[in-house]
C-alpha positions in Angstrom: -129.7 -101.3 -77.9 -126.6 -99.1 -78.1 -125.3 -100.8 -81.3 -122.4 -99.3 -83.1 -121.0 -101.4 -86.0 -117.6 -101.2 -87.6 -117.6 -102.7 -91.1 -115.4 -105.7 -91.8 -113.7 -103.9 -94.6 -113.7 -100.4 -96.1 -112.4 -99.1 -99.4 -108.7 -98.5 -99.0 -108.2 -101.0 -96.2 -105.5 -103.5 -97.0 -107.2 -107.0 -97.2 -104.8 -108.8 -94.8 -101.9 -108.2 -92.5 -99.2 -109.1 -95.0 -100.6 -106.7 -97.5 -100.9 -104.0 -94.8 -97.3 -104.4 -93.8 -96.1 -104.2 -97.4 -98.2 -101.2 -98.1 -96.8 -99.3 -95.0 -93.3 -100.1 -96.1 -94.0 -99.0 -99.7 -95.5 -95.7 -98.5 -93.0 -94.7 -95.8 -90.3 -97.3 -95.3 -88.2 -95.0 -93.1 -91.0 -94.1 -90.7 -90.6 -95.6 -87.2 -93.2 -98.2 -86.4 -91.8 -99.1 -82.9 -89.4 -97.4 -80.7 -87.8 -98.8 -77.6 -88.6 -96.5 -74.6 -85.2 -97.2 -72.9 -82.8 -97.1 -75.9 -82.3 -95.6 -79.3 -83.5 -98.8 -81.1 -86.1 -98.3 -83.7 -88.0 -100.7 -85.9 -89.1 -98.9 -89.2 -91.9 -100.0 -91.4 -89.3 -101.0 -94.0 -87.4 -103.2 -91.5 -90.6 -104.8 -90.4 -91.4 -105.8 -94.0 -88.0 -107.3 -94.5 -88.1 -109.1 -91.1 -91.5 -110.7 -91.9 -90.1 -112.0 -95.2 -87.0 -113.4 -93.4 -89.1 -115.0 -90.7 -91.4 -116.5 -93.2 -88.5 -118.2 -95.0 -87.1 -119.4 -91.7 -90.5 -120.9 -90.7 -90.6 -122.7 -94.0 -87.0 -124.0 -93.5 -88.0 -125.2 -90.0 -91.0 -127.0 -91.4 -93.6 -124.9 -89.8 -96.6 -125.6 -92.0 -99.3 -123.0 -92.7 -101.5 -123.0 -89.6 -98.6 -124.4 -87.6 -98.0 -123.0 -84.2 -95.1 -120.6 -83.3 -94.7 -120.0 -79.6 -93.2 -116.6 -79.1 -91.1 -116.7 -75.9 -89.5 -113.3 -76.4 -89.0 -110.7 -73.7 -87.7 -107.8 -75.8 -90.7 -105.8 -77.0 -89.4 -105.0 -80.4 -88.2 -108.5 -81.1 -91.5 -110.0 -79.8 -93.5 -107.7 -82.1 -91.5 -108.8 -85.2 -91.8 -112.6 -84.5 -95.4 -112.3 -83.4 -96.5 -110.3 -86.5 -94.4 -112.5 -88.8 -96.1 -115.6 -87.6 -99.6 -114.0 -87.9 -98.9 -112.4 -91.3 -97.6 -115.6 -92.9 -100.5 -117.8 -92.1 -99.2 -119.4 -88.8 -100.7 -119.6 -85.3 -98.9 -117.1 -83.1 -98.9 -118.3 -79.4 -97.5 -115.6 -77.1 -95.6 -116.8 -74.0 -95.4 -114.9 -70.7 -91.6 -114.7 -70.2 -92.2 -114.0 -66.5 -93.2 -117.6 -66.2 -90.7 -120.5 -65.8 -88.8 -121.7 -68.9 -91.2 -124.7 -68.9 -94.1 -122.4 -70.0 -93.7 -123.1 -73.7 -94.1 -126.8 -73.0 -97.3 -126.2 -71.0 -98.8 -124.1 -73.8 -97.8 -126.7 -76.4 -99.6 -129.3 -74.4 -102.7 -127.1 -74.2 -102.9 -126.6 -78.0 -102.0 -130.1 -78.8 -98.4 -129.6 -79.9 -96.4 -126.8 -81.5 -94.1 -126.5 -84.5 -91.4 -124.2 -83.1 -90.5 -122.0 -80.2 -88.8 -118.7 -80.9 -87.1 -117.5 -77.7 -84.6 -114.9 -76.5 -84.0 -116.6 -73.2 -80.5 -117.8 -72.4 -80.4 -121.5 -73.4 -77.7 -122.3 -70.8 -79.7 -120.7 -68.0 -82.8 -122.6 -69.1 -80.9 -125.8 -68.9 -80.0 -125.3 -65.2 -77.2 -128.0 -65.2 -74.9 -126.6 -68.0 -74.6 -127.9 -71.5 -77.4 -127.8 -74.1 -80.8 -127.9 -72.5 -83.5 -130.2 -73.8 -85.8 -128.1 -76.0 -89.0 -127.1 -74.3 -90.9 -128.3 -77.3 -89.8 -130.9 -79.9 -88.3 -129.1 -82.9 -87.8 -125.9 -80.9 -85.4 -123.3 -82.3 -84.5 -121.3 -79.2 -82.4 -118.1 -79.2 -82.6 -117.5 -83.0 -83.4 -113.8 -83.1 -80.9 -111.0 -83.5 -82.1 -108.1 -81.3 -80.2 -105.5 -83.4 -81.6 -106.4 -86.9 -84.7 -108.4 -85.8 -83.7 -111.1 -88.3 -83.5 -114.8 -87.6 -79.9 -115.8 -87.0 -80.2 -118.4 -89.8 -81.1 -115.7 -92.3 -78.5 -113.2 -90.9 -75.8 -115.9 -91.3 -76.8 -116.9 -94.8 -78.0 -120.3 -93.8 -81.6 -119.8 -95.0 -82.1 -117.8 -98.2 -85.2 -115.6 -98.4 -86.7 -117.2 -101.4 -90.4 -117.6 -100.4 -91.5 -114.6 -98.3 -95.1 -115.7 -97.8 -97.0 -118.7 -96.5 -100.6 -119.2 -97.7 -103.7 -119.0 -95.5 -105.0 -116.8 -92.7 -102.9 -116.5 -89.6 -104.3 -116.4 -86.0 -103.3 -115.7 -82.4 -104.0 -118.4 -79.8 -104.5 -117.1 -76.2 -105.7 -118.6 -73.0 -108.0 -117.1 -70.4 -106.7 -116.8 -66.8 -108.4 -120.1 -65.8 -109.3 -118.8 -62.3 -112.2 -121.3 -62.2 -110.8 -124.5 -63.7 -108.9 -125.3 -66.9 -108.0 -122.2 -69.0 -110.1 -121.8 -72.1 -108.3 -121.4 -75.4 -109.3 -118.6 -77.7 -108.2 -118.5 -81.3 -108.5 -115.1 -82.9 -108.2 -115.1 -86.7 -106.3 -112.4 -88.5 -109.4 -111.0 -90.0 -111.1 -110.6 -86.6 -108.0 -108.9 -85.2 -107.9 -106.4 -88.0 -111.6 -105.6 -87.7 -111.1 -104.7 -84.0 -107.7 -102.9 -84.7 -109.4 -100.7 -87.3 -112.3 -100.0 -85.0 -109.9 -98.9 -82.3 -107.9 -96.7 -84.7 -111.0 -95.0 -86.0 -112.6 -94.6 -82.6 -109.5 -92.9 -81.3 -108.9 -90.9 -84.5 -105.4 -92.3 -84.9 -103.3 -90.9 -87.7 -99.7 -91.3 -89.0 -98.8 -88.3 -86.8 -99.7 -90.1 -83.6 -97.1 -91.6 -81.2 -98.5 -94.0 -78.6 -96.9 -95.4 -75.5 -97.4 -98.9 -74.2 -95.9 -100.6 -71.2 -98.5 -103.3 -70.9 -97.3 -106.9 -71.6 -97.3 -107.8 -75.3 -98.4 -111.3 -74.6 -101.7 -109.8 -73.6 -104.5 -109.2 -76.2 -104.8 -105.5 -75.3 -101.2 -104.6 -76.2 -101.3 -106.8 -79.3 -104.5 -105.2 -80.8 -104.8 -101.7 -79.3 -101.0 -101.2 -79.3 -99.3 -103.1 -82.2 -102.1 -103.6 -84.7 -104.1 -100.3 -84.3 -100.7 -98.4 -84.7 -100.0 -100.4 -87.8 -103.4 -99.7 -89.2 -102.9 -96.0 -88.7 -99.3 -96.0 -90.0 -98.3 -94.4 -86.7 -95.5 -94.9 -84.2 -95.7 -96.8 -80.9 -93.2 -96.4 -78.1 -92.9 -99.6 -76.1 -91.5 -100.4 -72.7 -91.0 -103.7 -71.0 -92.9 -102.6 -67.9 -94.5 -99.6 -66.2 -92.1 -97.4 -64.1 -93.6 -94.5 -62.4 -90.3 -92.6 -61.7 -89.7 -90.1 -64.5 -92.8 -91.4 -66.4 -94.2 -88.0 -67.6 -90.7 -86.8 -68.5 -90.2 -89.9 -70.6 -93.5 -89.3 -72.4 -92.6 -85.7 -73.1 -89.1 -86.7 -74.4 -90.7 -89.3 -76.7 -93.4 -86.8 -77.9 -96.2 -89.2 -77.0 -99.7 -88.2 -78.1 -101.7 -91.0 -76.5 -101.1 -93.5 -73.6 -102.4 -97.1 -73.4 -102.9 -97.9 -69.7 -105.0 -99.8 -67.2 -106.7 -98.4 -64.0 -104.0 -99.8 -61.8 -101.3 -97.7 -63.6 -103.5 -94.6 -63.7 -104.2 -94.9 -60.0 -100.5 -94.9 -59.2 -99.9 -91.9 -61.5 -102.8 -89.9 -60.2 -102.0 -90.4 -56.5 -98.2 -90.5 -56.2 -96.8 -87.5 -57.9 -97.5 -84.3 -59.9 -99.5 -84.8 -63.1 -97.1 -83.3 -65.6 -99.0 -84.1 -68.8 -96.7 -83.6 -71.8 -97.6 -81.1 -74.4 -99.3 -82.8 -77.3 -100.9 -85.7 -75.3 -104.3 -86.0 -76.9 -105.8 -88.7 -74.7 -105.2 -91.4 -72.1 -106.8 -94.8 -72.8 -107.8 -96.9 -69.7 -108.6 -100.6 -70.5 -110.3 -103.6 -68.9 -112.4 -102.1 -66.2 -114.3 -99.0 -65.1 -112.0 -96.2 -63.9 -112.7 -95.4 -60.2 -114.1 -92.0 -59.9 -111.4 -90.6 -57.5 -108.8 -91.6 -60.0 -110.7 -90.0 -62.9 -111.1 -86.8 -60.9 -107.4 -86.8 -59.9 -106.4 -87.0 -63.6 -108.0 -83.6 -64.2 -109.0 -82.4 -67.6 -107.0 -84.8 -69.7 -109.3 -86.6 -72.2 -110.0 -90.2 -71.2 -111.1 -93.1 -73.2 -112.4 -95.8 -70.8 -112.9 -99.1 -72.4 -114.1 -102.6 -71.7 -113.1 -105.8 -73.5 -112.1 -109.4 -73.2 -109.8 -111.9 -74.9 -112.9 -113.3 -76.7 -113.5 -109.9 -78.3 -109.9 -109.3 -79.4 -109.5 -106.7 -76.6 -112.2 -104.0 -77.1 -116.0 -104.2 -77.0 -117.0 -100.8 -75.7 -115.2 -97.4 -75.3 -116.1 -93.9 -74.3 -116.2 -91.6 -77.3 -113.2 -89.4 -77.5 -114.0 -86.0 -76.0 -117.3 -87.1 -74.4 -118.1 -86.0 -70.9 -117.3 -88.8 -68.4 -120.0 -90.9 -66.8 -118.9 -92.5 -63.5 -118.9 -96.3 -63.7 -119.4 -96.4 -67.4 -117.2 -98.1 -70.0 -118.6 -96.3 -73.0 -120.7 -97.4 -75.9 -120.3 -100.5 -78.1 -117.7 -100.2 -80.8 -118.3 -102.6 -83.7 -120.3 -105.0 -81.4 -123.7 -105.4 -79.8 -124.3 -105.6 -76.1 -127.4 -107.1 -74.5 -128.5 -107.4 -70.9 -130.3 -110.5 -69.8 -132.1 -111.5 -66.6 -131.8 -114.9 -64.9 -134.7 -116.2 -67.0 -132.8 -115.3 -70.2 -135.1 -112.5 -71.3 -133.6 -109.2 -72.4 -133.9 -106.5 -69.7 -135.0 -102.9 -70.3 -132.6 -99.9 -70.0 -130.7 -99.4 -66.8 -131.6 -102.8 -65.3 -128.7 -104.9 -64.1 -128.2 -108.3 -65.5 -125.8 -110.6 -67.4 -124.0 -109.0 -70.3 -124.0 -110.8 -73.6 -122.1 -109.6 -76.7 -121.9 -110.5 -80.4 -120.3 -109.0 -83.5 -117.6 -109.4 -86.1 -115.0 -108.9 -83.4 -116.4 -111.7 -81.1 -115.3 -115.3 -81.3 -118.0 -118.0 -81.9 -116.4 -120.8 -79.9 -113.6 -121.8 -77.7 -110.9 -124.3 -78.7 -111.7 -128.0 -78.2 -115.4 -127.3 -77.7 -115.0 -126.1 -74.1 -117.6 -123.9 -72.4 -120.0 -124.3 -75.4 -122.9 -123.2 -73.1 -121.6 -119.6 -73.1 -122.7 -119.3 -76.8 -126.3 -119.3 -78.1 -127.6 -120.1 -81.5 -127.9 -116.5 -82.5 -124.2 -115.8 -82.1 -124.3 -114.2 -78.7 -121.6 -114.8 -76.1 -122.1 -114.6 -72.3 -119.2 -112.4 -71.1 -119.5 -113.5 -67.4 -119.8 -109.8 -66.6 -122.8 -108.1 -64.9 -123.9 -104.7 -65.8 -126.5 -102.5 -67.5 -127.1 -100.4 -70.6 -128.6 -97.0 -70.5 -131.3 -95.8 -72.9 -128.7 -94.0 -75.1 -126.4 -97.1 -75.2 -123.8 -96.5 -72.5 -122.6 -99.6 -70.8 -121.9 -99.8 -67.1 -120.3 -102.7 -65.2 -121.3 -104.0 -61.8 -118.6 -106.8 -61.7 -118.2 -110.3 -62.8 -121.0 -112.8 -62.2 -118.6 -114.8 -60.0 -118.0 -111.7 -58.0 -121.6 -110.9 -57.1 -122.2 -111.7 -53.5 -125.5 -113.4 -52.6 -126.1 -112.4 -49.0 -129.1 -114.2 -47.7 -130.9 -113.7 -51.1 -129.8 -110.0 -51.5 -127.3 -109.3 -54.3 -124.3 -107.2 -53.5 -122.3 -105.8 -56.4 -118.7 -105.2 -55.3 -118.4 -102.1 -57.4 -121.1 -100.2 -55.5 -119.3 -100.9 -52.2 -115.9 -100.1 -53.6 -117.0 -96.7 -55.0 -118.1 -95.7 -51.5 -114.8 -96.7 -49.9 -112.9 -95.0 -52.6 -114.6 -91.8 -51.6 -112.1 -91.5 -48.7 -109.0 -89.7 -50.0 -106.7 -92.0 -48.0 -107.8 -95.0 -50.1 -105.8 -95.8 -53.2 -107.7 -99.0 -54.1 -110.6 -101.0 -52.7 -111.6 -104.6 -53.5 -114.8 -106.2 -52.1 -115.2 -110.0 -52.3 -117.6 -112.5 -50.7 -116.6 -114.6 -47.7 -118.5 -117.9 -47.1 -121.0 -117.7 -44.3 -122.9 -120.7 -42.8 -126.1 -118.7 -42.3 -126.2 -116.1 -45.1 -124.3 -118.0 -47.8 -121.8 -115.2 -48.3 -121.0 -111.8 -46.8 -118.9 -108.9 -48.2 -115.4 -108.3 -47.0 -113.4 -105.2 -48.1 -109.7 -105.0 -48.7 -108.3 -101.5 -49.0 -104.8 -100.3 -50.1 -104.0 -96.9 -48.5 -102.3 -94.0 -50.4 -98.5 -94.2 -50.3 -96.7 -91.6 -48.2 -97.2 -90.9 -44.5 -97.9 -93.8 -42.2 -101.6 -94.6 -42.0 -103.6 -94.8 -38.7 -105.1 -98.2 -39.6 -107.7 -98.4 -36.8 -108.8 -94.8 -37.5 -109.1 -95.5 -41.3 -111.1 -98.7 -40.7 -113.5 -96.9 -38.4 -114.0 -94.0 -40.8 -114.6 -96.4 -43.7 -117.1 -98.3 -41.6 -118.9 -95.1 -40.9 -118.9 -94.2 -44.6 -120.4 -97.6 -45.4 -123.1 -97.1 -42.8 -124.0 -93.6 -44.2 -124.1 -94.6 -47.9 -125.0 -98.2 -48.1 -128.0 -100.4 -47.2 -127.2 -102.7 -44.3 -126.9 -105.9 -46.4 -124.3 -104.1 -48.6 -122.0 -103.0 -45.8 -118.7 -105.0 -45.4 -118.6 -107.2 -42.3 -114.9 -106.6 -42.2 -112.5 -104.0 -43.7 -108.9 -105.1 -44.0 -106.0 -102.6 -44.7 -103.3 -104.3 -46.8 -100.1 -102.9 -48.6 -101.1 -104.6 -51.9 -103.1 -107.5 -53.4 -102.4 -110.3 -55.8 -102.2 -109.0 -59.4 -102.1 -110.3 -63.0 -99.2 -109.1 -65.2 -101.4 -106.2 -66.4 -101.7 -104.9 -62.9 -105.3 -106.0 -62.5 -106.2 -107.4 -59.1 -106.9 -111.2 -59.2 -110.1 -111.4 -57.4 -110.1 -115.2 -57.3 -107.0 -115.1 -55.1 -108.5 -112.4 -52.9 -111.6 -114.5 -52.4 -109.2 -117.3 -51.3 -107.7 -114.9 -48.8 -111.1 -113.9 -47.5 -112.1 -117.5 -47.1 -109.1 -118.2 -44.9 -109.7 -115.3 -42.6 
C-alpha cells in the first residue's frame, strides 16, 4: 500500500561517496558546496576534495584503521562537514558528537560503541581540562583541536608533518548515531554509506534539487536530518547549502534573501515561530520549505500561506526520510506525505495488516531502512520479512498518504479508550492564541491514565491565563468526546526540547506525573 521505491543505483550515479566528491570537484571545483551564513567563508567542491584526501592521510598516520571510529566533536558547521564526510568517504565510522554536551561526551560515546580510534575536536583543550595544563584526552589516542577552520585541513597536513600520500582508505564508511534513549539505554544505529546515499538521492529527486539550488540549514549537523537532507542531498545535486550554527528568528527572512536561498530545511518548531512572530517576507526565488520529523500543525501551515511545503516523516533508522508530501501537492492536514523509497504498513494489535484509514502501529522496510540495531538490542522490533516497527501510530489512506497519530508510548489508554494526543492537540491549536499544544498521559489510579494538556501561548501581549484555559476547555467540550477531553490544561512559557527544537514528550510526561 502506498509504495514508492527509489532504486539503489541509477545510470550516472557515482558508486560511492569518495567517487561522488571527486566527480563534483572535477566538474566544478570552484562552485560553493557550503557557505557560512554568518561570514564570508565558503567551502568549494574543490576544497572539499582536497580536504578529504588530507584527512584520509591524517587518519592513516594516526592509525585509524578502515572501519575505525572517528568521533567528530566539532561545532563549526563547515569544519564539521569536512571531517564528517572525510571519515565517511574513506571507509571509517563517523560518530557525530553534540558539542552542546559536556566535554566528556566523546568518552560516553566511545564507551557506547566499544572504543574509538580518534576524536577530532575544535573545542579549546585548556578549557576542557578545567585545571590548566594539558587535559587528559577524552578518548585514548585522541587528537583534539587539529582542524584549521580557514583551510579545513588537519593541522598536521597544513604544517607538513603528514604528507598526503595515500588519499583513500578501503571499505565502506558508515555513520553511527544513537537514539534519544527516552525509555532506557540508547539504541545504536549504524547507517552504511550506501544506505545514506540511497536516501540522499531519493531526497534530491523528490525535491527536484539541481545545481542551481541554494538550501538553508540551521538544524544541528550531528542529527541525521541535517546530515542526509542537508549535506548529502546537496552533494548529490551538486548544489549549495548555506549553514548556520543555530536558528535565529531576528532578520531570518532578510538573511535568506541575501543568500539567495531557494529552499529551507526546517522543523515544525521553527516554522511555528516564523509563522506567528513576524511578517512572512518570503524571499524571491524560494521554491519550497521542508518541514521534518512530525506533522505540521494546521494553524502553522495556514499561517505560512501559499509557500509550497514539503512535510516529511522519518527516523534515524531510516537515514532521516521515510515519507514526504509531493512537491506542489495540495496539503492534507495531519499527513506526512507518501512513502519515498520505502514501504509503510499499518498493523493491528494482533499483528495483522489493517485496511486503509484504520489507525494502528506503523511498520516500514526498504533500502533506506536498517535491519538491526548495534549489539543486538531491541531485536523484537524487526521481523523476518525485513519490516521494522517504528514505534509510531498512524494510518495510510487508500491512495498511499500516511498520517501520524503519535508515538505508541504517547497513546493514552483512559479506562480502555485510546486517546491519540494529536487529535486533542489539533483542537487546542484551533484557538489563535495558542502557539503550541502538547497532550500527555497522567497516571490515574482508577482509569490508568488521563490526558493533560500543556499549551504555549503566542508571544506578544500578556495572556489572560484563566480566560484562555476556560476557552480551551469549552473548545474541547464542543469538539471532543468526553474521554478525549483533557482533565487539566496548563499554560506554560515553554517545554523541554531536543536540540532540533522538538518537544521531549518523555520529560513532559514526567512533569505531568508530578502534578
